[in-house]
C-alpha positions as CSV (number, residue, x, y, z in Angstrom):
1,M,158.4,85.7,96.3
2,P,155.9,88.3,97.7
3,S,153.2,87.1,100.2
4,A,149.9,86.5,99.3
5,N,148.4,89.6,101.1
6,A,151.4,91.5,99.4
7,L,150.2,90.5,96.1
8,R,146.2,91.4,96.6
9,L,146.9,94.7,97.5
10,Q,149.6,95.4,94.5
11,I,146.3,94.0,92.4
12,E,143.9,96.1,94.1
13,H,146.3,99.1,93.6
14,D,146.6,98.2,90.1
15,L,142.8,98.0,89.3
16,E,141.5,100.6,91.4
17,R,140.9,103.3,88.8
18,R,139.4,100.7,86.2
19,F,137.5,98.6,89.3
20,P,137.1,100.0,92.2
21,A,137.5,98.1,95.2
22,A,137.8,95.0,92.6
23,L,139.1,93.0,95.7
24,T,137.3,94.1,98.7
25,P,133.8,93.5,99.7
26,A,131.5,96.1,100.0
27,P,130.6,97.5,103.5
28,R,127.1,96.3,104.6
29,T,124.5,98.5,104.4
30,I,122.2,98.9,107.3
31,R,118.6,98.8,105.6
32,E,115.4,99.9,107.4
33,V,113.1,97.1,107.8
34,A,109.6,96.2,108.2
35,T,107.8,93.9,110.2
36,T,106.7,90.9,108.7
37,G,104.0,90.5,111.4
38,I,105.1,87.0,112.5
39,A,107.7,88.0,115.6
40,A,109.6,84.6,115.3
41,L,110.3,85.3,111.7
42,D,111.1,89.2,112.5
43,Q,113.6,87.8,115.1
44,L,115.1,85.8,112.8
45,L,114.9,88.4,110.1
46,D,117.0,90.9,112.6
47,G,113.2,92.8,112.7
48,G,111.6,92.3,109.2
49,L,112.1,92.5,105.5
50,P,114.2,95.3,104.1
51,V,112.3,98.5,102.6
52,G,113.4,99.5,99.5
53,A,115.0,96.1,98.3
54,I,113.8,93.0,96.8
55,S,113.2,90.1,98.7
56,E,112.9,86.5,97.3
57,I,111.1,84.3,99.6
58,T,111.7,80.5,98.7
59,G,110.5,77.4,100.3
60,P,108.8,73.9,99.6
61,V,105.3,73.7,98.1
62,S,102.9,74.4,100.8
63,S,105.2,76.2,103.4
64,G,103.6,79.4,103.6
65,R,105.8,81.5,101.3
66,T,102.7,83.1,99.6
67,S,101.1,83.6,102.3
68,L,103.8,85.6,104.2
69,A,104.3,87.7,101.2
70,L,100.6,88.5,100.7
71,S,100.1,89.5,104.2
72,F,103.5,91.5,104.0
73,L,102.2,93.6,101.1
74,A,99.1,93.8,102.6
75,Q,100.4,95.4,105.7
76,R,102.6,97.6,103.6
77,T,99.7,98.8,101.6
78,R,97.1,99.6,104.5
79,E,100.2,102.0,105.6
80,G,99.7,103.7,102.5
81,R,103.4,102.1,100.9
82,V,103.9,101.2,97.2
83,C,104.7,97.3,97.0
84,A,105.2,95.6,94.0
85,W,104.6,91.7,93.4
86,I,106.8,89.9,91.0
87,G,106.3,86.1,90.4
88,A,108.2,84.4,88.1
89,G,106.4,81.3,88.0
90,D,102.9,84.0,86.7
91,S,100.9,82.0,89.0
92,L,99.5,84.4,91.3
93,D,95.5,84.2,91.8
94,A,94.7,87.5,92.4
95,E,91.3,86.4,93.3
96,S,92.9,84.1,96.4
97,A,95.2,87.1,97.1
98,A,92.2,89.7,98.0
99,P,91.2,88.2,101.3
100,A,94.6,88.9,102.7
101,A,94.2,92.7,102.3
102,W,91.3,92.5,104.5
103,S,93.1,90.1,107.4
């Protein structure tokens, strides 16, 4: 009976034209990051949030996730960068968010 590794290689070989690297994980892409402005968080995130990618910020109510996102967006837009806010709950209050642009 063939080993598991031999079977895996055979399956990958058979599928490589139809599904490139079907069973092989894609290599990690090193992305440019932008600081969140919070040193401890940037350290945990290896420098900040990835540029040109979608970042999901989750946490319990009143954990600071909206403040973090608004601060990050304000910093990036002050630098002349284009940013987008996608809120699944459709609950962003633009008037409440405006002061973050000036902080």
